[in-house]
C-alpha positions as CSV (number, residue, x, y, z in Angstrom):
1,L,-0.1,-0.1,0.0
2,D,1.2,3.6,-0.5
3,N,1.2,5.8,2.6
4,C,-2.2,7.6,2.0
5,T,-3.8,8.5,5.2
6,V,-6.9,6.3,4.6
7,H,-4.7,3.3,4.3
8,L,-3.1,3.9,7.7
9,G,-6.1,3.1,9.9
10,K,-6.4,0.0,12.0
11,D,-9.4,-1.2,10.5
12,V,-7.6,-1.4,7.0
13,E,-4.9,-3.5,8.7
14,A,-7.4,-5.7,10.5
15,L,-9.2,-6.3,7.2
16,I,-6.1,-7.2,5.4
17,K,-4.9,-9.5,7.9
18,A,-8.3,-11.2,8.2
19,A,-8.2,-11.9,4.6
20,G,-4.9,-13.9,5.2
21,A,-2.7,-11.1,3.4
22,R,0.5,-9.6,4.5
23,L,0.5,-5.8,5.0
24,I,3.4,-4.0,3.2
25,Y,3.7,-0.2,3.0
26,L,5.6,1.4,0.4
27,P,8.5,3.8,1.1
28,P,7.6,7.4,1.1
29,Y,8.0,9.1,-2.1
30,S,7.6,12.3,-3.8
31,P,4.3,12.9,-5.7
32,D,6.7,14.9,-8.2
33,F,7.9,11.7,-9.6
34,S,4.3,10.1,-10.0
35,P,2.9,10.5,-13.4
36,I,-0.6,9.8,-12.3
37,E,-0.4,13.1,-10.1
38,N,0.1,15.1,-13.3
39,C,-2.8,13.1,-14.9
40,W,-5.3,14.0,-12.0
41,S,-4.0,17.6,-12.0
42,K,-5.1,17.9,-15.6
43,I,-8.5,16.1,-15.1
44,K,-9.3,18.3,-12.1
45,T,-8.4,21.4,-13.9
46,R,-10.8,20.6,-16.7
47,L,-13.6,19.6,-14.4
48,R,-13.2,23.0,-12.6
49,A,-13.4,24.7,-15.8
50,I,-16.4,23.0,-17.0
51,G,-18.1,23.8,-13.8
52,A,-20.8,20.9,-13.9
53,K,-23.8,21.7,-11.6
54,T,-25.8,18.4,-12.1
55,Y,-24.9,14.7,-11.8
56,V,-25.6,14.2,-15.6
57,D,-23.4,17.2,-16.4
58,L,-20.6,15.9,-14.0
59,K,-20.6,12.6,-15.6
60,E,-20.3,14.3,-19.3
61,A,-17.7,16.4,-18.0
62,I,-15.6,13.5,-16.3
63,D,-15.8,11.6,-19.8
64,K,-14.7,14.8,-21.6
65,A,-11.9,15.4,-19.2
66,F,-10.6,11.8,-19.5
67,D,-10.9,12.1,-23.5
68,E,-8.7,15.1,-23.3
69,V,-5.7,13.3,-21.8
70,S,-3.6,12.5,-25.0
71,I,-0.7,10.1,-25.6
72,E,1.6,13.2,-25.7
73,D,0.4,14.1,-22.0
74,L,1.4,10.8,-20.9
75,L,4.7,10.5,-22.5
76,G,5.4,14.0,-21.2
77,W,4.4,13.2,-17.6
78,F,6.5,9.8,-17.6
79,T,9.3,11.9,-19.3
80,H,9.0,14.7,-16.5
81,C,9.0,12.2,-13.7
82,C,12.2,10.7,-15.0
83,Y,10.9,7.5,-16.4
84,C,12.5,6.2,-19.6
85,T,9.9,6.7,-22.5
86,S,12.2,5.6,-25.3
87,P,11.5,2.2,-27.2
88,D,15.1,1.1,-26.7
């Protein structure tokens, strides 16, 4: 698990152990090196700009925001986070 606050609760630990699994936390890391953080930032920015006021509008806005994430965005975020993106 990552170190998200909701993952640190005793209930989470108890449920995982009850399922017979072992709990292993990842070491702390900077969100600056996580491409998904960049992706969520773009999606949330688009959602705020659209400003949906109803459930139906929000669902459409979410679909539109995800559709606006391009392959170029993904490659850029991985490169920015120091992941190799070359085919070699």
